Backbone bond lengths (Angstrom), bond angles and torsions (degrees), N, CA, C in turn:
res aa  C-N    CA-C-N  psi(-1)  N-CA   C-N-CA  omega(-1)  CA-C   N-CA-C  phi
1 M - - - 1.460 - - 1.515 110.46 -
2 T 1.327 115.98 142.50 1.456 122.12 179.60 1.522 110.48 -78.73
3 S 1.325 116.33 140.24 1.461 120.46 176.00 1.514 108.66 -93.44
4 I 1.331 116.67 116.42 1.454 121.28 -177.66 1.514 110.71 -152.75
5 K 1.310 117.82 139.16 1.454 122.10 178.74 1.517 109.80 -87.94
6 K 1.335 115.06 156.30 1.462 119.40 -179.47 1.518 111.86 -58.90
7 S 1.315 116.75 -37.41 1.466 120.19 -178.81 1.524 111.93 -65.13
8 Q 1.346 116.26 -23.00 1.460 120.63 -177.26 1.521 112.63 -80.88
9 V 1.334 117.00 -13.22 1.456 120.31 179.71 1.527 109.98 -60.32
10 C 1.332 116.36 -29.83 1.460 121.13 179.70 1.524 112.49 -89.71
11 N 1.323 116.70 8.08 1.467 118.95 -178.30 1.524 110.69 -153.53
12 L 1.318 116.47 52.03 1.465 120.37 -179.23 1.526 109.86 -73.63
13 P 1.324 118.22 132.41 1.460 120.64 179.36 1.523 111.95 -74.95
14 S 1.323 115.53 155.80 1.453 121.04 176.17 1.527 109.50 -59.04
15 G 1.323 116.31 137.14 1.456 120.87 179.82 1.519 113.96 99.45
16 T 1.346 117.54 -12.38 1.464 120.73 177.43 1.526 109.70 -59.66
17 K 1.321 116.01 133.58 1.464 120.76 -179.74 1.516 110.65 -110.92
18 L 1.308 116.82 139.91 1.462 121.16 174.47 1.518 109.24 -138.47
19 I 1.310 114.91 147.79 1.463 121.82 179.26 1.524 107.84 -127.60
20 G 1.325 117.12 131.80 1.450 121.65 -179.93 1.522 111.90 -64.28
21 K 1.320 115.94 137.77 1.466 121.32 -179.13 1.520 111.45 -62.96
22 W 1.318 118.00 -40.54 1.456 121.68 -171.12 1.528 112.95 -96.31
23 H 1.329 117.19 -45.14 1.467 120.48 -175.82 1.521 113.42 -95.62
24 K 1.333 116.61 -10.36 1.471 122.73 175.57 1.526 114.21 61.95
25 R 1.325 117.27 21.12 1.464 119.33 178.62 1.530 109.93 -81.43
26 P 1.324 117.63 131.45 1.472 120.74 -178.83 1.531 111.88 -87.93
27 Y 1.327 115.50 145.92 1.466 122.15 176.32 1.521 108.93 -136.39
28 K 1.324 116.09 139.87 1.459 121.48 178.35 1.529 108.39 -122.31
29 I 1.334 116.11 119.65 1.454 121.69 -177.03 1.530 111.25 -66.21
30 V 1.331 116.48 130.46 1.465 122.34 176.13 1.521 109.92 -98.89
31 K 1.339 116.59 -51.20 1.461 121.35 179.00 1.519 109.19 -167.03
32 E 1.327 115.61 163.44 1.461 120.45 176.85 1.515 109.69 -81.51
33 L 1.346 116.24 137.68 1.455 121.45 178.36 1.526 111.49 -101.71
34 G 1.323 116.17 -24.77 1.458 119.90 -179.15 1.515 110.58 169.32
35 N 1.329 116.24 167.72 1.462 119.64 177.18 1.517 109.75 -149.53
36 G 1.323 115.24 157.64 1.458 121.25 -178.36 1.505 110.84 -152.10
37 A 1.334 115.34 -162.33 1.459 120.52 -175.35 1.528 112.51 -68.22
38 T 1.330 117.13 -26.97 1.462 119.84 -175.00 1.525 113.99 -99.88
39 G 1.326 117.99 -5.33 1.464 119.22 179.43 1.514 112.10 152.87
40 S 1.323 115.32 -170.79 1.464 121.41 -179.01 1.520 110.60 -121.01
41 V 1.326 115.20 146.16 1.468 121.50 179.88 1.526 109.13 -110.41
42 Y 1.334 115.33 132.24 1.462 121.01 -177.88 1.524 110.59 -125.26
43 L 1.317 115.57 148.13 1.457 121.30 166.87 1.516 106.00 -80.46
44 A 1.323 117.28 131.60 1.464 120.31 -176.42 1.523 111.56 -140.91
45 E 1.324 115.28 150.38 1.453 121.55 173.36 1.523 108.44 -86.61
46 S 1.334 116.08 140.65 1.464 121.23 179.75 1.522 108.98 -144.89
47 P 1.317 118.38 170.03 1.468 120.22 177.07 1.526 112.68 -59.32
48 L 1.340 116.29 -20.18 1.467 120.89 -179.59 1.526 112.40 -95.93
49 G 1.333 116.10 3.72 1.456 120.10 -177.14 1.519 110.65 106.52
50 L 1.320 117.38 -161.04 1.452 121.16 -179.86 1.529 110.93 -73.29
51 V 1.327 115.97 133.25 1.457 122.15 178.45 1.535 108.49 -135.99
52 A 1.314 115.55 166.98 1.463 121.12 172.56 1.528 107.21 -104.18
53 V 1.334 116.37 127.58 1.464 121.29 -178.22 1.529 108.73 -115.31
54 K 1.328 116.34 124.73 1.460 119.96 175.72 1.525 109.03 -105.36
55 I 1.343 115.54 122.69 1.464 121.96 179.68 1.520 108.10 -110.24
56 G 1.324 116.46 129.86 1.457 120.61 -177.28 1.514 113.27 -121.64
57 L 1.324 114.84 168.76 1.464 121.36 176.33 1.518 111.19 -101.41
58 N 1.324 115.86 -21.50 1.457 121.95 -175.95 1.516 109.74 -114.40
59 S 1.331 116.25 113.68 1.466 119.92 -176.35 1.526 112.08 -65.49
60 M 1.339 118.01 -31.80 1.462 120.38 179.78 1.526 110.86 -66.57
61 A 1.349 116.30 -40.80 1.461 120.13 179.76 1.526 110.79 -65.53
62 I 1.335 116.10 -42.02 1.467 120.29 179.31 1.528 109.90 -65.94
63 T 1.337 116.84 -41.53 1.467 120.61 178.86 1.525 110.84 -60.34
64 S 1.334 116.23 -40.44 1.466 120.49 179.04 1.521 111.00 -61.62
65 E 1.337 116.87 -44.06 1.465 120.70 179.91 1.526 111.09 -65.89
66 V 1.329 116.10 -39.78 1.464 120.64 178.87 1.525 109.99 -62.00
67 N 1.329 116.61 -40.93 1.468 120.26 179.30 1.521 111.55 -63.08
68 V 1.342 116.37 -37.49 1.464 120.45 177.51 1.527 109.98 -64.29
69 L 1.332 117.18 -47.08 1.463 120.84 -179.43 1.531 111.42 -63.82
70 K 1.332 116.62 -36.73 1.469 120.28 176.85 1.519 110.59 -64.45
71 H 1.324 115.28 -39.09 1.467 119.11 178.79 1.524 110.38 -64.77
72 F 1.343 116.45 -42.15 1.453 120.27 179.06 1.527 111.21 -59.33
73 S 1.337 115.99 -38.53 1.464 120.31 -176.32 1.529 111.90 -66.34
74 K 1.345 117.26 -17.89 1.461 121.20 -179.08 1.523 112.93 -89.61
75 V 1.349 115.76 -6.16 1.456 119.81 178.88 1.531 108.08 -83.40
76 Q 1.304 116.10 101.10 1.464 121.25 -172.86 1.531 111.62 -66.18
77 G 1.325 114.59 136.77 1.448 120.47 175.37 1.509 115.26 75.56
78 Q 1.315 118.59 1.86 1.455 121.23 -178.59 1.526 110.33 -126.26
79 I 1.326 116.42 142.60 1.462 121.42 177.98 1.521 107.44 -114.80
80 L 1.327 116.41 103.06 1.460 119.60 -178.17 1.530 110.11 -95.05
81 G 1.306 116.90 -69.69 1.458 120.06 178.57 1.512 111.05 -106.00
82 P 1.345 117.46 -176.85 1.466 120.59 176.02 1.529 110.97 -63.58
83 S 1.311 117.07 149.32 1.466 121.37 177.91 1.522 110.08 -70.58
84 L 1.315 117.02 134.61 1.463 121.84 178.87 1.527 109.51 -80.77
85 I 1.343 116.91 132.98 1.462 121.73 -176.29 1.525 112.55 -111.94
86 D 1.323 117.64 -43.49 1.466 121.01 -173.82 1.519 109.79 -154.85
87 V 1.329 115.81 147.58 1.466 122.49 175.35 1.522 107.55 -133.48
88 D 1.326 118.49 128.12 1.456 120.31 -175.78 1.528 110.77 -161.09
89 D 1.320 115.55 -174.34 1.466 122.39 176.44 1.525 108.74 -122.32
90 W 1.333 114.49 146.09 1.465 120.96 177.36 1.525 108.09 -110.36
91 V 1.324 116.05 114.34 1.461 121.48 -176.55 1.530 109.95 -91.87
92 T 1.326 116.53 126.02 1.469 121.99 178.20 1.527 108.75 -131.08
93 N 1.309 116.93 172.92 1.464 120.93 177.51 1.523 112.57 -67.10
94 E 1.345 116.14 -20.82 1.459 120.83 -179.58 1.519 112.76 -94.11
95 G 1.307 117.17 -3.49 1.460 120.16 -179.26 1.516 111.99 140.04
96 T 1.312 115.27 -177.65 1.462 121.80 -179.46 1.527 109.42 -108.32
97 F 1.334 115.54 130.27 1.454 120.87 -177.33 1.531 109.78 -116.14
98 P 1.333 117.33 126.26 1.466 119.71 177.46 1.522 110.50 -74.24
99 F 1.325 116.41 146.65 1.460 119.65 176.59 1.525 109.89 -152.01
100 Y 1.315 114.02 162.15 1.463 118.64 170.85 1.521 109.45 -141.51
101 A 1.326 115.27 150.82 1.459 121.83 177.93 1.516 108.49 -108.23
102 M 1.321 115.39 138.90 1.467 119.79 -178.60 1.530 109.68 -138.80
103 E 1.298 115.25 170.92 1.460 122.54 178.86 1.530 110.30 -55.27
104 Y 1.321 115.98 134.36 1.457 120.66 175.14 1.521 108.03 -90.44
105 L 1.325 115.44 115.49 1.460 121.27 -179.44 1.525 109.04 -92.06
106 K 1.316 115.73 113.42 1.461 120.96 -178.81 1.530 108.99 -98.67
107 G 1.302 115.99 123.88 1.453 119.70 -179.39 1.507 111.20 -174.09
108 Q 1.329 116.02 -151.94 1.457 122.49 -179.34 1.525 110.80 -114.20
109 S 1.317 115.46 151.26 1.460 118.81 172.53 1.524 108.42 -66.23
110 L 1.315 116.50 158.75 1.457 120.97 -179.82 1.528 111.14 -58.43
111 F 1.336 116.82 -43.34 1.466 121.05 -179.13 1.522 112.14 -62.80
112 S 1.323 116.86 -48.38 1.460 120.02 -176.60 1.523 111.28 -66.59
113 F 1.324 117.33 -35.26 1.464 120.59 178.20 1.527 110.47 -64.67
114 I 1.340 117.37 -49.04 1.462 121.25 -179.41 1.531 110.74 -63.17
115 N 1.323 116.86 -40.29 1.463 120.42 178.75 1.525 111.67 -61.48
116 G 1.339 116.20 -34.89 1.457 120.36 -178.53 1.514 114.28 -83.73
117 K 1.329 116.64 -35.81 1.464 121.19 -173.89 1.525 114.37 -97.81
118 G 1.334 117.56 -25.45 1.459 119.54 179.67 1.520 112.99 114.02
119 S 1.327 115.28 155.46 1.468 121.49 -174.17 1.522 113.37 -68.18
120 E 1.356 117.91 -17.56 1.466 118.81 179.07 1.526 112.17 -63.85
121 W 1.344 115.95 -17.97 1.465 119.76 179.00 1.527 112.72 -78.42
122 I 1.322 117.94 -13.65 1.469 120.04 -179.02 1.518 110.66 -57.19
123 G 1.327 116.03 -51.57 1.460 120.28 -178.94 1.514 112.93 -62.35
124 I 1.342 116.51 -42.50 1.472 120.88 -178.35 1.529 110.88 -61.67
125 L 1.338 116.38 -45.74 1.470 119.59 -179.40 1.522 111.47 -68.03
126 M 1.341 117.04 -34.55 1.468 119.53 178.66 1.531 110.94 -69.13
127 V 1.329 116.92 -32.59 1.470 120.32 175.16 1.525 109.57 -61.23
128 Q 1.339 116.42 -44.18 1.466 120.32 177.48 1.521 110.97 -62.14
129 L 1.331 116.15 -47.75 1.461 121.10 -177.46 1.521 110.99 -60.71
130 L 1.322 117.03 -42.63 1.467 120.58 -178.94 1.530 111.28 -66.51
131 G 1.334 116.89 -33.97 1.459 119.25 175.85 1.525 111.55 -64.21
132 D 1.334 116.45 -42.55 1.463 120.71 177.82 1.530 111.27 -65.93
133 L 1.320 116.50 -41.03 1.464 119.89 179.53 1.522 111.33 -63.79
134 D 1.325 116.55 -36.91 1.465 119.46 178.91 1.525 110.91 -61.00
135 R 1.329 116.76 -42.51 1.469 119.80 178.48 1.529 110.62 -67.28
136 L 1.329 116.85 -37.66 1.464 120.38 177.59 1.523 110.50 -62.51
137 H 1.317 116.74 -44.97 1.470 121.13 -179.42 1.528 111.18 -65.08
138 Q 1.323 116.30 -40.08 1.463 119.45 178.86 1.528 111.39 -65.18
139 A 1.321 116.22 -26.42 1.469 120.58 178.09 1.529 111.86 -81.90
140 G 1.347 117.22 -4.30 1.456 120.12 175.26 1.518 115.76 99.41
141 W 1.350 117.41 16.59 1.459 121.14 -177.48 1.523 111.24 -126.48
142 V 1.328 115.52 156.93 1.455 123.29 170.63 1.525 106.65 -121.76
143 F 1.343 117.27 138.99 1.467 120.17 -176.77 1.524 111.60 -65.28
144 G 1.325 116.41 -42.40 1.468 120.02 175.81 1.519 113.94 86.16
145 D 1.307 116.98 -83.62 1.467 121.60 -175.53 1.527 110.15 -89.88
146 L 1.343 115.33 63.16 1.453 121.18 -176.92 1.525 109.52 -87.48
147 K 1.339 116.40 119.68 1.464 122.63 -176.97 1.524 108.78 -160.93
148 P 1.340 118.13 164.33 1.471 120.10 -178.85 1.521 113.93 -56.52
149 D 1.343 117.89 -32.67 1.463 120.74 -179.63 1.520 112.28 -61.86
150 N 1.339 116.96 -24.43 1.461 121.09 -178.10 1.523 112.54 -100.04
151 L 1.338 116.35 16.20 1.460 121.63 -180.00 1.518 110.04 -127.33
152 I 1.321 115.80 151.83 1.466 121.06 177.16 1.526 108.14 -146.73
153 V 1.323 116.59 147.10 1.465 121.59 178.32 1.520 107.98 -106.26
154 V 1.331 116.43 122.36 1.464 120.89 -173.43 1.524 110.58 -122.63
155 G 1.331 113.55 161.42 1.442 128.52 159.74 1.506 124.10 47.31
156 H 1.317 111.69 -169.47 1.462 123.33 179.20 1.527 107.28 -127.54
157 P 1.353 119.75 117.63 1.458 124.90 1.54 1.530 111.51 -70.55
158 T 1.313 115.27 157.73 1.461 121.18 -178.91 1.513 110.36 -59.60
159 R 1.347 115.05 132.81 1.475 119.71 -176.24 1.519 109.85 -146.36
160 I 1.323 116.89 136.67 1.456 120.53 174.43 1.526 108.01 -90.22
161 R 1.347 116.53 136.15 1.466 121.39 -178.06 1.520 110.40 -131.18
162 W 1.335 116.04 161.12 1.462 121.94 177.69 1.517 109.96 -92.15
163 L 1.317 116.66 142.86 1.465 121.46 -179.68 1.521 113.15 -101.18
164 D 1.333 117.39 -40.31 1.462 120.84 -170.31 1.524 109.11 -137.68
165 V 1.330 116.47 126.23 1.470 120.47 -178.26 1.529 111.14 -105.71
166 G 1.347 116.03 22.99 1.465 120.53 -176.50 1.508 114.67 -60.96
167 G 1.339 118.16 -26.58 1.462 120.18 -179.00 1.515 114.26 -95.61
168 T 1.336 117.07 0.89 1.462 120.78 -177.39 1.525 111.24 -60.64
169 T 1.344 115.63 130.29 1.465 121.63 -172.95 1.521 110.22 -133.24
170 L 1.323 117.05 142.89 1.463 121.36 176.97 1.521 110.04 -64.61
171 L 1.321 116.32 142.47 1.463 121.47 178.27 1.527 110.96 -53.61
172 G 1.317 115.51 136.66 1.459 120.59 176.49 1.508 114.91 94.12
173 R 1.326 117.46 -18.08 1.462 120.51 -179.94 1.532 110.83 -90.01
174 S 1.316 116.56 177.23 1.456 121.05 177.80 1.523 109.77 -82.73
175 I 1.320 116.49 135.95 1.466 121.07 177.82 1.525 108.40 -56.23
176 K 1.335 115.99 127.70 1.470 119.45 -173.33 1.526 113.79 -93.70
177 E 1.335 117.41 -16.45 1.459 120.16 -178.80 1.524 108.08 -151.95
178 Y 1.321 116.21 131.56 1.457 119.18 -178.90 1.523 110.24 -153.55
179 T 1.340 115.33 164.07 1.453 122.65 175.42 1.523 107.14 -118.57
180 E 1.316 117.88 128.12 1.460 122.85 -167.56 1.526 114.84 -49.04
181 F 1.319 118.00 -49.23 1.464 120.35 -174.44 1.526 111.61 -58.00
182 F 1.333 118.27 -30.78 1.464 122.91 -176.42 1.528 112.46 -101.68
183 D 1.325 116.89 8.83 1.459 123.11 -175.39 1.528 110.02 -104.19
184 R 1.332 117.06 121.61 1.463 119.51 -177.53 1.526 112.44 -66.83
185 G 1.331 116.09 -24.99 1.460 119.14 176.84 1.515 111.13 -65.04
186 Y 1.315 116.81 -38.44 1.467 122.16 178.82 1.526 110.75 -61.64
187 W 1.335 116.67 -37.25 1.459 121.70 -178.34 1.527 112.71 -87.59
188 G 1.334 116.68 -0.28 1.460 119.78 -179.45 1.511 113.01 69.98
189 L 1.337 116.95 30.11 1.458 121.20 -176.19 1.528 113.05 -117.93
190 G 1.313 116.59 23.19 1.464 120.04 177.05 1.513 111.91 153.73
191 T 1.306 115.12 177.01 1.462 121.36 -179.43 1.521 110.59 -89.30
192 R 1.324 115.70 176.73 1.464 121.21 175.31 1.526 109.87 -102.59
193 K 1.308 115.80 34.79 1.460 120.83 174.47 1.522 108.56 -80.07
194 A 1.328 116.60 136.30 1.468 121.43 -179.07 1.525 109.88 -73.69
195 E 1.317 115.50 103.69 1.460 122.50 177.34 1.532 107.64 -149.72
196 P 1.342 118.43 159.57 1.464 120.50 -176.02 1.525 114.17 -51.13
197 S 1.316 117.48 -40.14 1.467 120.35 -177.46 1.525 112.71 -62.59
198 Y 1.344 117.33 -23.19 1.468 119.93 176.76 1.525 110.14 -65.44
199 D 1.341 116.37 -46.77 1.469 120.47 178.88 1.527 111.43 -66.58
200 L 1.333 117.77 -36.27 1.458 121.18 -177.24 1.532 110.49 -68.74
201 F 1.323 117.30 -33.20 1.462 120.70 172.10 1.528 109.27 -59.90
202 S 1.324 116.58 -43.68 1.469 121.35 -179.37 1.521 111.60 -64.75
203 V 1.342 117.51 -36.37 1.465 120.29 177.51 1.534 109.53 -61.27
204 A 1.333 116.39 -44.37 1.473 120.33 177.99 1.520 110.96 -60.29
205 M 1.327 117.08 -41.29 1.462 120.74 -179.38 1.537 111.25 -69.92
206 I 1.331 117.91 -30.21 1.460 121.10 175.30 1.526 109.60 -64.22
207 M 1.327 117.24 -43.08 1.459 121.25 178.32 1.531 110.83 -62.69
208 I 1.330 115.68 -40.05 1.465 120.17 177.13 1.529 110.35 -66.34
209 N 1.326 116.30 -41.71 1.462 121.46 -179.26 1.529 112.27 -62.42
210 I 1.343 117.05 -33.37 1.460 120.55 177.79 1.531 110.34 -60.24
211 C 1.318 116.70 -36.98 1.470 121.38 -179.54 1.528 112.43 -87.36
212 Y 1.335 116.34 -16.11 1.467 122.01 176.03 1.527 107.86 -129.10
213 P 1.343 117.31 71.10 1.473 120.80 -173.45 1.524 114.84 -58.11
214 N 1.325 117.81 -24.75 1.470 120.26 177.69 1.529 112.09 -88.27
215 R 1.347 115.74 -0.18 1.462 123.05 -178.39 1.530 110.21 59.94
216 F 1.296 117.92 -169.43 1.459 121.04 179.59 1.529 108.04 -160.87
217 E 1.319 115.31 154.90 1.469 120.66 -179.03 1.520 110.02 -79.55
218 K 1.304 117.11 148.33 1.465 120.22 176.74 1.529 109.49 -77.83
219 N 1.328 114.92 151.15 1.453 120.29 170.18 1.532 107.40 -111.55
220 Q 1.285 118.60 -155.32 1.461 119.96 -176.95 1.527 112.73 -95.79
221 E 1.339 117.32 10.06 1.458 120.17 -173.87 1.523 114.27 -96.35
222 G 1.336 118.11 -8.62 1.461 121.34 175.07 1.513 114.03 56.56
223 I 1.336 115.92 -120.23 1.461 121.25 -174.94 1.516 111.57 -63.48
224 K 1.323 118.19 -30.09 1.467 121.88 178.11 1.523 110.92 -63.51
225 Q 1.330 116.91 -39.89 1.453 120.99 178.51 1.532 110.82 -65.00
226 L 1.336 116.77 -43.81 1.463 120.78 -179.11 1.531 110.95 -66.61
227 K 1.324 116.72 -39.04 1.461 120.03 178.50 1.524 110.51 -63.06
228 E 1.322 116.43 -41.89 1.460 120.65 179.39 1.524 110.83 -62.49
229 R 1.330 117.44 -39.30 1.465 121.45 178.41 1.533 110.64 -66.90
230 I 1.312 116.89 -38.67 1.469 121.14 178.28 1.526 110.25 -62.55
231 Q 1.317 116.92 -43.73 1.462 121.44 -175.66 1.524 112.82 -71.50
232 R 1.317 117.84 -16.23 1.468 121.02 177.74 1.518 112.45 -72.56
233 K 1.332 116.45 -27.42 1.464 120.45 -172.61 1.533 111.06 -110.20
234 P 1.343 117.93 121.39 1.466 121.26 179.10 1.530 112.98 -54.94
235 V 1.322 116.53 -38.07 1.471 120.43 -179.30 1.523 110.67 -61.64
236 L 1.332 116.84 -39.30 1.456 120.97 -179.26 1.526 111.88 -79.11
237 R 1.316 117.00 -30.85 1.473 120.05 -177.53 1.520 111.99 -60.64
238 Q 1.340 116.93 -33.09 1.461 118.63 179.94 1.530 112.00 -67.84
239 Y 1.352 116.53 -19.37 1.466 121.11 177.83 1.534 111.59 -109.51
240 E 1.325 117.87 16.12 1.468 120.86 -170.24 1.533 112.91 -56.28
241 V 1.321 117.14 -46.54 1.471 119.75 -178.72 1.526 111.00 -61.07
242 V 1.337 116.17 -44.72 1.473 121.09 179.66 1.531 110.46 -62.75
243 L 1.317 116.23 -46.51 1.466 120.36 -178.15 1.526 111.23 -62.79
244 M 1.321 116.79 -44.40 1.467 119.87 -179.43 1.529 111.39 -65.00
245 N 1.322 117.08 -38.37 1.470 120.22 176.69 1.524 111.22 -62.62
246 A 1.342 115.73 -43.85 1.466 120.08 -178.94 1.519 111.02 -67.77
247 L 1.324 117.37 -41.28 1.466 120.96 -179.35 1.522 111.84 -65.36
248 Q 1.318 116.87 -28.49 1.466 120.84 -177.84 1.530 112.54 -100.64
249 G 1.339 116.72 11.24 1.462 120.95 174.13 1.507 115.12 69.88
250 K 1.333 117.18 30.47 1.462 120.23 -175.77 1.524 113.84 -88.77
251 Y 1.330 117.37 -6.26 1.458 120.16 176.84 1.524 109.73 -97.37
252 G 1.334 116.24 125.90 1.456 120.03 179.00 1.513 113.22 -81.27
253 N 1.334 116.66 -22.07 1.466 119.81 178.37 1.522 109.92 -153.08
254 A 1.330 115.75 164.96 1.462 122.01 -174.46 1.524 112.38 -68.78
255 Q 1.332 117.67 -28.22 1.456 120.08 -179.28 1.523 111.97 -64.06
256 L 1.325 117.46 -36.19 1.462 121.19 179.38 1.528 110.55 -65.59
257 M 1.329 115.86 -43.16 1.466 119.94 178.39 1.522 109.93 -67.23
258 K 1.301 117.30 -40.47 1.466 122.15 179.33 1.520 110.69 -60.18
259 K 1.317 117.54 -42.93 1.458 122.58 179.54 1.528 110.29 -61.05
260 D 1.330 116.61 -42.26 1.461 120.60 -178.67 1.530 112.21 -70.39
261 V 1.343 116.84 -34.70 1.466 119.99 176.86 1.529 109.70 -64.44
262 I 1.322 117.66 -43.33 1.471 121.82 178.06 1.524 109.82 -60.97
263 S 1.328 116.51 -40.57 1.460 120.75 178.70 1.534 111.24 -62.26
264 C 1.334 116.73 -40.53 1.471 121.17 178.44 1.526 111.32 -64.37
265 I 1.330 116.46 -40.42 1.467 120.62 178.85 1.524 110.15 -62.82
266 S 1.327 116.03 -44.16 1.455 121.58 -179.85 1.528 111.55 -62.17
267 K 1.330 116.69 -44.04 1.468 121.19 179.84 1.521 110.85 -64.53
268 S 1.314 116.26 -37.41 1.462 120.79 -179.84 1.514 110.82 -62.40
269 K 1.333 117.49 -42.52 1.457 121.25 -179.39 1.521 111.22 -67.82
270 H 1.339 117.17 -38.00 1.459 120.55 178.01 1.521 111.07 -65.44
271 S 1.340 115.97 -37.41 1.467 119.53 -178.57 1.523 111.30 -67.36
272 I 1.335 117.63 -32.96 1.473 121.15 176.92 1.521 110.21 -63.79
273 V 1.331 116.69 -44.51 1.460 121.00 179.21 1.524 110.25 -63.59
274 D 1.342 116.75 -44.84 1.465 121.45 -179.09 1.520 111.74 -61.61
275 S 1.340 116.66 -40.05 1.460 120.14 -178.36 1.523 111.16 -64.08
276 H 1.319 116.86 -33.95 1.461 119.87 178.57 1.529 111.27 -75.56
277 K 1.327 117.00 -28.63 1.462 120.17 176.52 1.523 111.03 -66.37
278 K 1.356 116.48 -33.37 1.460 121.82 -171.87 1.525 114.31 -98.44
279 Q 1.317 118.25 4.82 1.461 120.41 -178.36 1.535 110.81 -62.67
280 P 1.357 118.60 122.85 1.466 121.39 -178.97 1.527 111.40 -78.16
281 T 1.303 116.01 157.94 1.459 121.63 176.03 1.518 108.91 -83.10
282 K 1.314 119.07 130.85 1.455 122.60 -179.87 1.521 109.62 -71.32
283 N 1.337 115.69 142.07 1.463 121.72 -177.22 1.515 113.04 -61.84
284 N 1.356 115.76 -34.63 1.452 119.12 -175.29 1.525 113.45 -86.45
285 E 1.321 116.69 1.14 1.461 119.27 178.18 1.529 109.49 -86.10
286 K 1.292 116.11 143.14 1.452 121.09 177.85 1.518 109.18 -69.80
287 Q 1.325 116.16 126.92 1.459 120.66 -179.37 1.528 110.23 -65.82
288 K 1.316 115.82 131.04 1.451 120.85 178.37 1.519 109.38 -97.85
289 P 1.301 117.33 159.72 1.458 119.99 177.49 1.520 110.67 -53.10
290 V 1.325 115.81 141.80 1.468 121.42 -176.14 1.518 111.41 -55.54
291 K 1.326 117.20 -43.19 1.455 121.12 -177.14 1.513 111.61 -61.86
292 V 1.356 116.35 -42.08 1.468 120.92 -179.27 1.516 109.85 -66.70
293 R 1.364 116.50 -43.59 1.477 119.78 -179.14 1.516 110.53 -62.20
294 K 1.312 117.09 -40.90 1.465 120.93 -179.41 1.523 111.24 -64.31
295 E 1.343 115.64 -42.74 1.462 118.93 -179.47 1.518 111.68 -65.76
296 K 1.357 116.51 -39.57 1.464 120.27 179.32 1.522 110.50 -66.64
297 S 1.347 115.33 -43.22 1.465 120.05 179.10 1.519 110.76 -61.69
298 K 1.320 114.40 -42.33 1.469 119.27 179.12 1.524 110.81 -61.92
299 G 1.353 115.49 -40.70 1.467 119.42 -179.83 1.521 112.05 -64.58
300 I 1.343 116.47 -41.16 1.472 120.32 179.34 1.518 110.30 -63.05
301 I 1.328 115.50 -46.96 1.467 119.87 -178.84 1.518 110.79 -61.70
302 E 1.350 115.88 -45.22 1.465 119.45 179.91 1.518 111.51 -61.69
303 T 1.357 116.25 -38.94 1.467 120.04 179.28 1.520 111.37 -62.42
304 F 1.334 116.30 -45.82 1.465 119.44 -179.75 1.524 111.70 -69.43
305 L 1.320 116.34 -37.78 1.462 118.77 177.17 1.519 110.74 -63.02
306 F 1.337 115.93 -42.45 1.454 119.67 179.16 1.527 111.36 -64.18
307 G 1.343 115.60 -44.07 1.467 119.73 177.68 1.508 111.74 -61.66
308 S 1.336 116.40 -42.08 1.465 120.50 179.05 1.516 110.75 -64.13
309 F 1.357 115.16 -39.62 1.459 119.35 178.92 1.515 111.36 -61.97
310 L 1.334 116.30 -43.01 1.466 119.98 179.89 1.523 111.60 -63.20
311 L 1.341 116.26 -44.30 1.462 119.67 -179.38 1.519 110.78 -65.47
312 L 1.347 116.30 -42.03 1.456 119.75 179.13 1.517 110.88 -64.25
313 A 1.338 115.86 -38.62 1.477 119.69 177.65 1.515 110.82 -63.05
314 Y 1.360 115.84 -39.85 1.471 119.72 179.20 1.526 110.79 -65.56
315 I 1.348 115.63 -40.94 1.473 119.79 178.22 1.523 110.57 -61.27
316 L 1.368 115.84 -44.50 1.474 119.71 179.31 1.525 110.60 -63.85
317 Y 1.345 115.95 -35.10 1.472 119.59 176.13 1.513 110.71 -62.31
318 L 1.359 115.46 -47.45 1.460 119.97 179.14 1.510 110.91 -63.34
319 F 1.343 115.65 -38.40 1.467 120.28 178.07 1.518 110.44 -59.18
320 G 1.357 115.49 -43.08 1.466 119.39 178.11 1.514 112.57 -65.16
321 Q 1.363 116.12 -35.92 1.457 120.72 179.92 1.526 111.92 -67.56
322 T 1.336 116.22 -29.36 1.466 119.35 -174.83 1.525 112.62 -98.38
323 M 1.328 118.33 1.58 1.476 121.00 177.88 1.520 110.14 -73.47
């Protein structure tokens, strides 16, 4: 048996080896991926390749998360959380620690992806996230601790996925795990009751956090402060109505918010085309022949229309994938 203290479960060094008590599968810790109230998640080597292993101190909390992942695996044709691989106990001289192994999702953080690809992806990824949340809510759960740290952008086609379901709570109960910036209770804008509107508030705060990566402290103005922050950023202003509705709990389900986000994306693309149609000719520019100017203008408009069509088609594709 390995000698390890409970406090060390949240800080296992690279190379630590553990073997499941019941299934005898070996795991070798590579590095820590993250930690929370219910335990720590590590990248580990296993006979099946690289996996993510979550080790906890509370067997009830780990059992709850395992049940959520098992439920996700029964949703045919949909990928909600990571795939569950193994559930076992790790016996040490200091006690027995429950753990489970799950699919290791390799990709980019939400922030790094948006920084590399551009802010136009914010809406597209939120459409995907809202589709997944709608299925989660229909299954009787609320994500709870929804934040960028618990999200990752993977693969081709590009897809946003969940990393940690530690805060997932049954509808109607009290949220069991949350992070203040994304918690409506912290902002004085609602209770911590597990209901769809709780997660939708967090989605709005994730969008705000993308534009304010260092976050900001609350003052005593509540919704007025958040509205002022939204209006400072052009990227957020295009979603202002949606964000304000979500922050004030006006959406009864994720599908309604998803529909409005798609509408905002569509309007944004139309406005780009319109702005190019209305661009005036500068006085100091040499006038070109009318025929040439018309052909160039036509080409610009066609290019933007074609680009808008492709993006809209991709959004509709993603919409179909998340239905």
